[in-house]
C-alpha positions as CSV (number, residue, x, y, z in Angstrom):
1,M,5.9,8.4,-38.5
2,A,3.6,10.9,-36.7
3,Q,4.2,11.4,-33.0
4,I,2.0,9.4,-30.7
5,G,1.2,10.5,-27.1
6,N,2.9,13.4,-25.3
7,N,6.6,13.6,-26.0
8,L,8.6,13.3,-22.7
9,Y,11.9,12.4,-24.4
10,E,12.7,15.9,-25.8
11,G,13.0,19.3,-24.3
12,K,14.2,20.5,-20.9
13,V,14.0,17.7,-18.3
14,L,13.0,19.9,-15.4
15,T,10.2,21.6,-17.4
16,K,8.9,18.3,-18.8
17,L,9.0,16.6,-15.4
18,V,7.3,19.5,-13.5
19,R,4.6,19.9,-16.2
20,F,3.8,16.2,-16.1
21,A,4.1,15.9,-12.3
22,L,1.9,18.9,-11.3
23,P,-1.3,17.6,-12.8
24,F,-0.5,14.2,-11.4
25,L,0.2,15.7,-8.0
26,A,-3.0,17.7,-8.2
27,T,-4.8,14.4,-9.1
28,N,-3.4,12.6,-6.2
29,L,-4.1,15.5,-3.8
30,V,-7.7,15.6,-4.9
31,Q,-8.0,11.8,-4.7
32,S,-6.5,11.9,-1.2
33,F,-9.1,14.5,-0.2
34,Y,-11.6,12.3,-1.9
35,N,-10.6,9.5,0.5
36,V,-10.1,11.7,3.5
37,A,-13.6,13.2,3.0
38,D,-15.1,9.9,4.1
39,M,-13.1,9.9,7.3
40,L,-13.7,13.6,8.1
41,I,-17.4,13.6,7.6
42,V,-18.0,10.2,9.2
43,G,-15.8,11.2,12.2
44,N,-17.6,14.5,12.7
45,F,-21.2,13.1,12.2
46,S,-21.0,9.4,13.2
47,G,-18.3,9.0,15.8
48,T,-15.4,6.6,16.4
49,A,-17.3,3.5,15.5
50,G,-18.0,4.8,12.0
51,M,-14.4,6.0,11.6
52,S,-13.1,2.6,12.6
53,G,-15.5,1.0,10.1
54,V,-14.3,3.3,7.2
55,N,-10.6,2.5,8.2
56,I,-11.0,-1.2,8.4
57,G,-13.3,-1.7,5.4
58,G,-11.1,0.7,3.4
59,Q,-7.9,-1.2,4.2
60,V,-9.4,-4.4,2.7
61,T,-10.6,-2.6,-0.4
62,M,-7.2,-0.9,-0.7
63,I,-5.5,-4.2,-1.1
64,L,-7.5,-4.9,-4.2
65,T,-7.0,-1.4,-5.6
66,F,-3.3,-1.6,-5.1
67,L,-3.2,-4.9,-6.9
68,V,-4.8,-3.3,-9.9
69,I,-2.5,-0.2,-9.7
70,G,0.5,-2.7,-9.8
71,L,-0.7,-4.2,-13.1
72,C,-1.5,-0.8,-14.4
73,M,2.0,0.3,-13.7
74,G,3.3,-2.5,-15.9
75,A,1.0,-1.3,-18.7
76,T,2.1,2.3,-18.1
77,V,5.8,1.3,-18.6
78,L,4.9,-0.6,-21.7
79,I,2.9,2.2,-23.1
80,G,5.6,4.7,-22.3
81,Q,8.2,2.7,-24.1
82,Y,6.0,2.1,-27.1
83,V,5.4,5.8,-27.3
84,G,9.1,6.5,-27.1
85,A,9.8,3.8,-29.8
86,G,6.9,5.0,-32.0
87,N,5.2,1.6,-31.9
88,R,1.6,2.3,-32.6
89,E,0.5,-1.3,-32.9
90,G,2.0,-2.2,-29.6
91,L,0.2,0.7,-28.0
92,R,-3.1,-0.5,-29.4
93,S,-2.8,-4.1,-28.4
94,V,-1.5,-3.4,-24.9
95,T,-4.4,-1.1,-24.1
96,A,-7.0,-3.6,-25.3
97,T,-5.3,-6.4,-23.3
98,L,-5.2,-4.3,-20.1
99,I,-8.8,-3.2,-20.2
100,T,-10.1,-6.7,-20.9
101,L,-7.9,-8.3,-18.3
102,L,-9.1,-5.9,-15.5
103,L,-12.7,-6.3,-16.4
104,I,-12.5,-10.0,-16.0
105,M,-10.5,-9.6,-12.7
106,A,-13.1,-7.1,-11.3
107,L,-16.0,-9.4,-11.9
108,G,-14.3,-12.4,-10.4
109,L,-13.0,-10.6,-7.3
110,T,-16.3,-9.0,-6.6
111,V,-17.9,-12.5,-6.2
112,V,-15.0,-13.9,-4.2
113,M,-14.8,-10.9,-1.8
114,L,-18.6,-10.8,-1.2
115,L,-18.3,-14.4,0.0
116,L,-15.1,-13.9,2.1
117,K,-15.8,-10.5,3.7
118,G,-17.0,-12.0,7.0
119,P,-14.0,-14.3,7.6
120,I,-11.6,-11.5,6.6
121,L,-13.1,-9.0,9.1
122,Q,-12.9,-11.6,11.9
123,L,-9.3,-12.5,11.0
124,I,-8.1,-9.0,11.6
125,K,-9.8,-8.8,15.0
126,T,-12.4,-6.1,14.0
127,P,-13.7,-4.5,17.2
128,A,-17.3,-5.5,18.0
129,E,-18.3,-1.9,18.2
130,S,-17.3,-1.2,14.6
131,Y,-17.9,-4.6,13.0
132,E,-21.3,-3.8,11.5
133,E,-19.9,-0.5,10.1
134,S,-16.9,-2.2,8.6
135,E,-19.0,-4.9,6.9
136,R,-21.3,-2.3,5.4
137,Y,-18.4,-0.2,4.0
138,L,-16.7,-3.3,2.6
139,T,-19.8,-4.7,1.0
140,I,-20.5,-1.5,-1.0
141,T,-16.9,-0.8,-2.1
142,V,-16.4,-4.5,-3.2
143,A,-19.6,-4.3,-5.2
144,G,-18.2,-1.3,-7.0
145,L,-14.8,-2.9,-7.9
146,T,-15.5,-2.6,-11.6
147,C,-15.6,1.2,-11.4
148,I,-12.5,1.4,-9.2
149,F,-10.5,-0.9,-11.5
150,G,-11.8,0.9,-14.6
151,Y,-10.8,4.4,-13.5
152,N,-7.3,3.2,-12.5
153,A,-6.8,1.4,-15.8
154,F,-7.8,4.4,-18.0
155,S,-5.8,6.8,-16.0
156,A,-2.7,4.6,-16.2
157,I,-3.1,4.4,-20.0
158,L,-3.4,8.2,-20.4
159,R,-0.4,8.8,-18.2
160,G,1.7,6.3,-20.1
161,M,1.0,8.4,-23.2
162,G,2.2,11.5,-21.3
163,D,-1.3,12.9,-20.5
164,S,-1.6,13.6,-16.8
165,K,-4.1,16.5,-17.2
166,H,-7.3,14.7,-18.1
167,P,-7.1,12.2,-15.2
168,F,-6.9,15.2,-12.9
169,Y,-10.0,16.8,-14.5
170,F,-12.0,13.6,-14.1
171,V,-11.0,13.0,-10.5
172,L,-11.7,16.6,-9.5
173,I,-15.3,16.3,-10.7
174,A,-15.6,13.0,-8.9
175,C,-14.1,14.5,-5.7
176,I,-16.6,17.3,-5.6
177,T,-19.4,14.7,-6.2
178,N,-18.0,12.6,-3.4
179,V,-18.0,15.4,-0.8
180,I,-21.6,16.4,-1.7
181,L,-22.8,12.8,-1.5
182,D,-20.9,12.3,1.8
183,L,-22.7,15.2,3.3
184,L,-26.0,14.0,2.0
185,F,-25.7,10.3,3.0
186,V,-23.7,10.7,6.2
187,A,-24.6,14.1,7.7
188,I,-28.3,14.2,6.6
189,F,-29.4,10.6,6.1
190,K,-27.2,9.3,8.9
191,W,-26.0,6.3,6.9
192,S,-22.5,6.5,8.5
193,A,-19.9,4.2,6.9
194,F,-22.4,2.7,4.5
195,G,-23.2,6.2,3.2
196,A,-19.5,7.1,2.8
197,A,-18.9,3.9,0.8
198,L,-21.9,4.5,-1.4
199,A,-20.7,8.1,-2.1
200,T,-17.2,6.8,-3.0
201,I,-18.4,4.2,-5.5
202,I,-20.8,6.6,-7.2
203,S,-18.0,9.1,-7.6
204,Q,-15.6,6.4,-8.9
205,A,-18.2,5.4,-11.5
206,L,-18.5,9.0,-12.6
207,S,-14.7,9.2,-13.1
208,M,-14.7,6.0,-15.1
209,F,-17.4,7.1,-17.4
210,L,-15.8,10.5,-18.0
211,C,-12.6,8.7,-19.0
212,I,-14.6,6.5,-21.4
213,I,-16.4,9.5,-23.0
214,Y,-13.1,11.3,-23.5
215,M,-11.4,8.4,-25.1
216,V,-14.3,7.6,-27.5
217,R,-14.6,11.3,-28.6
218,N,-10.9,11.5,-29.2
219,E,-10.7,8.3,-31.3
220,F,-8.4,6.7,-28.7
221,Q,-6.6,3.4,-29.3
222,F,-9.5,1.5,-27.7
223,D,-13.0,2.2,-28.9
224,F,-15.0,0.2,-26.3
225,K,-16.9,-1.8,-28.9
226,P,-17.6,-5.5,-27.8
227,S,-15.2,-6.7,-30.5
228,S,-12.4,-4.6,-29.1
229,F,-12.3,-6.5,-25.8
230,T,-9.5,-8.9,-26.7
231,I,-6.4,-10.3,-25.0
232,D,-3.1,-10.4,-26.9
233,K,-1.1,-13.2,-25.4
234,D,2.3,-11.5,-26.0
235,Q,1.1,-8.3,-24.4
236,L,-0.5,-10.2,-21.5
237,V,2.9,-11.8,-20.8
238,L,4.6,-8.5,-21.0
239,I,2.0,-6.8,-18.7
240,F,2.5,-9.6,-16.1
241,K,6.3,-9.6,-16.6
242,I,6.6,-5.9,-15.8
243,G,3.4,-5.3,-13.7
244,L,3.2,-8.5,-11.7
245,P,6.2,-7.8,-9.4
246,T,4.7,-4.3,-8.7
247,C,1.2,-5.9,-8.3
248,I,2.6,-8.4,-5.8
249,Q,4.5,-5.7,-4.0
250,N,1.4,-3.5,-3.7
251,G,-0.6,-6.5,-2.6
252,V,2.0,-7.6,0.0
253,T,2.3,-4.0,1.2
254,S,-1.5,-3.6,1.6
255,L,-1.7,-6.9,3.3
256,S,1.0,-5.8,5.8
257,F,-1.2,-2.7,6.6
258,L,-4.1,-5.1,7.1
259,F,-2.0,-7.1,9.6
260,I,-1.0,-3.8,11.3
261,T,-4.7,-2.9,11.5
262,G,-5.0,-6.1,13.5
263,I,-2.1,-5.2,15.7
264,V,-3.6,-1.8,16.3
265,N,-6.9,-3.4,17.2
266,I,-5.1,-5.5,19.8
267,V,-3.1,-2.7,21.5
268,G,-5.9,-0.1,21.6
269,G,-9.3,-1.2,20.4
270,V,-11.7,1.0,18.6
271,S,-10.1,4.4,19.6
272,A,-6.7,3.3,18.3
273,S,-8.3,2.0,15.1
274,A,-10.0,5.3,14.5
275,A,-6.8,7.2,15.4
276,V,-4.5,5.2,13.1
277,G,-7.1,5.5,10.4
278,A,-7.1,9.3,10.7
279,V,-3.3,9.4,10.6
280,S,-3.4,7.2,7.5
281,K,-5.7,9.6,5.8
282,F,-3.5,12.5,6.7
283,N,-0.5,10.6,5.5
284,S,-2.1,10.1,2.2
285,F,-1.8,13.9,1.8
286,G,1.7,13.9,3.2
287,I,3.2,11.5,0.8
288,M,1.2,12.6,-2.3
289,P,3.9,14.9,-3.7
290,T,6.5,12.2,-3.4
291,Q,4.2,9.5,-5.0
292,A,3.3,11.9,-7.8
293,M,7.0,12.6,-8.5
294,S,7.8,8.9,-8.3
295,A,5.1,8.1,-10.9
296,S,6.2,11.0,-13.1
297,I,9.8,9.8,-12.9
298,S,8.7,6.3,-13.9
299,A,6.6,7.6,-16.9
300,M,9.4,9.9,-18.0
301,S,12.1,7.3,-17.6
302,A,10.1,4.7,-19.6
303,Q,9.8,7.1,-22.6
304,N,13.4,8.2,-22.4
305,I,14.7,4.7,-22.1
306,G,12.5,3.7,-25.0
307,A,14.1,6.5,-27.0
308,N,17.7,5.5,-25.8
309,R,18.1,8.6,-23.6
310,M,19.3,7.2,-20.2
311,D,20.9,10.5,-19.3
312,R,17.6,12.3,-19.3
313,A,16.0,9.5,-17.2
314,I,18.8,9.9,-14.5
315,Q,18.4,13.6,-14.5
316,A,14.7,13.3,-14.0
317,C,15.3,11.1,-11.0
318,R,17.7,13.5,-9.4
319,I,15.5,16.5,-9.9
320,G,12.5,14.6,-8.5
321,I,14.4,13.7,-5.3
322,V,15.3,17.3,-4.6
323,I,11.7,18.6,-5.1
324,S,10.2,15.7,-3.1
325,A,12.6,16.1,-0.2
326,G,11.9,19.8,0.0
327,V,8.2,19.2,0.4
328,T,8.4,16.3,2.9
329,V,10.8,18.1,5.2
330,I,8.2,20.9,5.5
331,I,5.5,18.2,6.3
332,F,7.8,16.6,8.9
333,I,8.2,19.9,10.7
334,L,4.4,20.6,10.7
335,V,3.7,17.2,12.1
336,R,6.2,17.6,14.9
337,L,4.9,21.0,15.8
338,F,1.1,20.5,15.5
339,P,0.2,16.8,16.0
340,S,-2.9,17.6,18.2
341,Q,-4.3,20.1,15.8
342,I,-3.9,17.6,13.0
343,M,-5.9,14.9,14.9
344,M,-8.6,17.4,16.0
345,I,-9.5,17.8,12.3
346,F,-10.9,14.3,12.3
347,G,-12.9,14.4,15.6
348,D,-13.0,15.6,19.2
349,D,-12.8,12.2,21.0
350,P,-9.9,12.8,23.6
351,E,-8.7,9.2,23.6
352,M,-8.6,9.1,19.8
353,I,-6.7,12.3,19.7
354,Q,-4.2,11.2,22.3
355,M,-3.5,7.9,20.6
356,G,-3.2,9.7,17.2
357,V,-0.6,12.1,18.6
358,S,1.4,9.3,20.0
359,F,1.3,7.4,16.7
360,L,2.2,10.6,14.7
361,R,5.3,11.4,16.7
362,A,6.8,8.0,16.0
363,F,5.6,7.7,12.4
364,S,6.7,11.2,11.2
365,A,10.4,10.1,10.8
366,E,9.3,8.3,7.6
367,F,8.8,11.6,5.9
368,L,12.6,12.1,5.9
369,I,13.3,8.8,4.0
370,I,10.5,8.3,1.5
371,P,11.6,11.0,-1.1
372,F,14.8,9.0,-1.8
373,F,13.1,5.6,-1.6
374,F,10.1,6.4,-3.8
375,C,11.9,8.5,-6.5
376,I,14.6,6.0,-7.1
377,N,12.1,3.2,-7.2
378,G,10.1,5.2,-9.8
379,F,13.3,5.4,-11.9
380,L,13.9,1.7,-11.5
381,I,10.3,0.8,-12.5
382,G,10.6,2.9,-15.6
383,G,13.7,0.8,-16.6
384,G,11.7,-2.4,-16.0
385,H,13.4,-3.4,-12.7
386,T,10.1,-4.3,-11.1
387,L,11.5,-7.6,-9.7
388,F,14.0,-5.7,-7.6
389,T,11.3,-3.2,-6.4
390,L,9.2,-6.2,-5.5
391,I,12.0,-7.5,-3.3
392,T,12.5,-4.2,-1.5
393,G,8.7,-3.9,-1.1
394,I,8.4,-7.3,0.5
395,V,11.4,-6.7,2.8
396,S,9.9,-3.4,3.9
397,S,6.4,-4.6,4.5
398,V,6.6,-8.2,5.5
399,G,10.2,-8.6,6.5
400,L,10.4,-5.5,8.6
401,R,7.2,-3.4,9.1
402,V,4.8,-6.1,10.5
403,P,7.3,-7.9,12.8
404,V,8.8,-4.6,14.1
405,C,5.4,-3.0,14.7
406,Y,4.3,-6.2,16.6
407,I,7.5,-6.3,18.7
408,F,7.4,-2.6,19.5
409,G,3.7,-2.3,19.9
410,V,2.7,-5.7,21.6
411,V,5.9,-7.4,22.9
412,L,7.6,-4.3,24.3
413,D,4.1,-2.9,25.2
414,W,4.8,0.5,23.6
415,G,1.3,0.6,22.2
416,V,0.4,2.8,19.2
417,F,3.7,4.7,19.6
418,G,5.6,1.4,19.0
419,V,3.4,0.6,16.0
420,G,4.1,4.0,14.5
421,L,7.8,3.6,15.0
422,G,7.8,0.5,12.9
423,Y,7.1,2.5,9.7
424,P,10.3,4.5,9.4
425,V,12.4,1.6,10.6
426,A,10.9,-0.6,7.8
427,V,11.4,2.0,5.0
428,G,15.0,2.8,6.2
429,G,15.9,-0.9,6.2
430,S,14.7,-1.5,2.7
431,F,16.3,1.7,1.4
432,L,19.7,0.1,2.3
433,L,18.9,-2.5,-0.3
434,V,18.3,0.2,-2.9
435,I,21.6,1.8,-2.1
436,G,23.3,-1.6,-2.6
437,F,21.6,-2.1,-5.9
438,L,22.7,1.3,-7.2
439,L,26.3,0.7,-6.1
440,S,26.3,-2.7,-7.9
441,G,25.7,-1.0,-11.2
442,R,23.0,-3.5,-12.2
443,W,20.5,-0.7,-12.6
444,K,22.2,0.2,-15.9
445,H,21.0,-3.0,-17.6
446,T,17.4,-1.8,-18.3
447,A,14.6,-4.2,-19.3
448,M,13.8,-2.9,-22.8
449,I,10.3,-3.8,-23.7
450,H,9.3,-2.3,-27.0
451,H,11.7,-4.3,-29.1
452,H,9.4,-7.4,-28.6
453,R,6.8,-5.8,-30.8
454,V,7.8,-3.2,-33.4
455,E,5.8,-2.6,-36.5
456,K,7.4,-3.0,-39.9
457,G,8.8,0.2,-41.2
458,Q,9.0,1.9,-37.9
459,D,12.3,3.2,-36.8
460,G,11.5,5.1,-33.6
461,P,10.1,8.5,-32.8
462,N,10.2,11.4,-35.1
């Protein structure tokens, strides 16, 4: 049969991995700047209360976004294996199921979150000085969940088919739009966190509609007609089987960050909240190369496992680790040498800068561990081992990060330095589980997906 999607199971592994990863990395870097723009512009034009509002409101929204990314990861693995196996019908039905499912979820969560936003902000001890800003930011981003979910779904589908370029083009346009609107709403109109949230949602909507236009014009598997919004029960089960563990992992991880936001609010108030928010935005840049490589390894592993080429999947993982480690070591050195300069990018409040430097010095050790942890997890996800990655995620976030941050920051009274130290301790502890899993040999028993639904007459990729 004719090839479907972009072939990642033939050709040189290094070339294929880098060519796929670079647009994905560019997408993530642009999307990080997209998110950082809110913090930078609000910090420079609205002060620490606005920064705290963006940080706290953004943490809540990020939980919902990461839940969707988890389900999309399940669909990406399915799509990648269907492409590798040459299963066109499976590809069609899984895309329709994913899009329909996320539309229903977005509408439902929008209603629920608008009702619960107040209690949630109170639960995490939102400082009184930034409560109003946090509520405004959260209200607008929750109202735009359909756009956030839609863009992530369409990007995941395209990447599963081996296309990492078009998501980059769409998010680049959206990022430029976001910066322009941030300057308009925050710097000129003085709308602070509300303006930053509005700029973000308008930009996300633009990304989503650009994806839809591209898919329709290229006669994609899903044509967006009302009759096409259907759910295939078998595909739904497979999406949840593969994606739910990652979804739960992302949700638990995001929830742990929300708890840590509460811990930070306890140990340092609004200045600490603004500082940690600024570091989080910087970190989104720092880990982007590793996240991009991890996702690329996952997509490439899925296609190669679908095509029965485990050797290429392993090679992709090894290459990805080397590239990622080279980048994060450089970032680690820069953070150790120039912590004050990094914090001054986000504002000139002395207390915020001092707390941010303290947090960065402890937090930075994580950069030395994440290349190994993320890249191996990407390989395991591509093989369908999402249950194991769920376990390591829960151990890292709930079992280690939250209690260690609380003990170091509150019990031992180390403040934001102690909270920052909890991050590398948590990742290092969970990575020991990954090492044990690899040594056990259980990773070799991959969860093959595509054989559940293979069209008659298909015998794999040509």
